[in-house]
C-alpha positions in Angstrom: 0.0 -10.4 6.9 2.2 -7.4 7.6 -0.9 -5.2 7.8 -2.4 -7.4 10.5 0.9 -7.5 12.4 0.8 -3.6 12.5 -2.5 -3.8 14.3 -1.2 -6.2 16.8 1.9 -4.2 17.6 0.2 -0.8 17.8 -3.0 -1.9 19.7 -1.7 -0.9 23.1 -0.8 2.6 21.9 -4.1 3.0 20.1 -5.9 2.2 23.3 -4.0 4.8 25.3 -4.1 7.5 22.7 -7.6 7.1 21.3 -9.8 5.0 23.5 -8.9 6.5 26.9 -9.2 10.1 25.7 -12.3 12.3 25.4 -14.2 11.4 22.3 -13.8 13.9 19.4 -14.4 14.1 15.7 -10.7 13.3 15.0 -11.0 10.2 17.1 -14.1 9.0 15.3 -12.5 9.6 11.9 -9.3 7.8 12.9 -11.2 4.8 14.3 -13.6 4.5 11.3 -10.7 4.7 8.8 -8.5 2.5 10.7 -11.0 -0.3 11.2 -12.6 0.0 7.8 -9.2 -0.7 6.3 -8.7 -3.7 8.7 -12.1 -5.2 7.7 -11.4 -4.7 4.0 -8.0 -6.4 4.3 -9.5 -9.2 6.4 -12.2 -9.7 3.8 -9.7 -9.9 0.9 -7.5 -12.3 2.9 -10.4 -14.7 3.6 -11.7 -14.4 0.1 -8.4 -15.6 -1.4 -7.9 -18.5 1.0 -7.8 -21.8 -0.9 -11.0 -23.1 0.7 -11.3 -26.0 -1.7 -9.1 -27.9 0.8 -11.2 -27.0 3.9 -14.3 -28.7 5.0 -17.0 -26.1 4.4 -20.6 -26.1 3.2 -21.4 -26.1 -0.5 -23.0 -22.7 -0.2 -20.0 -21.2 1.5 -17.8 -22.6 -1.1 -19.9 -21.2 -3.9 -19.9 -17.8 -2.1 -16.1 -17.8 -2.0 -15.8 -18.6 -5.7 -18.2 -15.8 -6.7 -16.3 -13.4 -4.4 -12.9 -14.3 -5.8 -14.2 -13.8 -9.3 -15.6 -10.4 -8.4 -12.3 -9.3 -6.8 -10.4 -10.4 -9.8 -12.5 -8.4 -12.3 
């Protein structure tokens, strides 16, 4: 959760330092790395949610179980 809090706190600075500037290779590398890490952490966070208690489709539940097993290998 701390990782996501970092994104929320620094979003305004990121917009002013990277999004409002001229696009360069360094900007592209930063944004790709930064958001790839965010997507990976979001995926792991969702994969480990205890979705047995949520109302979801049987297919989604099976996908989550397979994903959790793959991550734990």
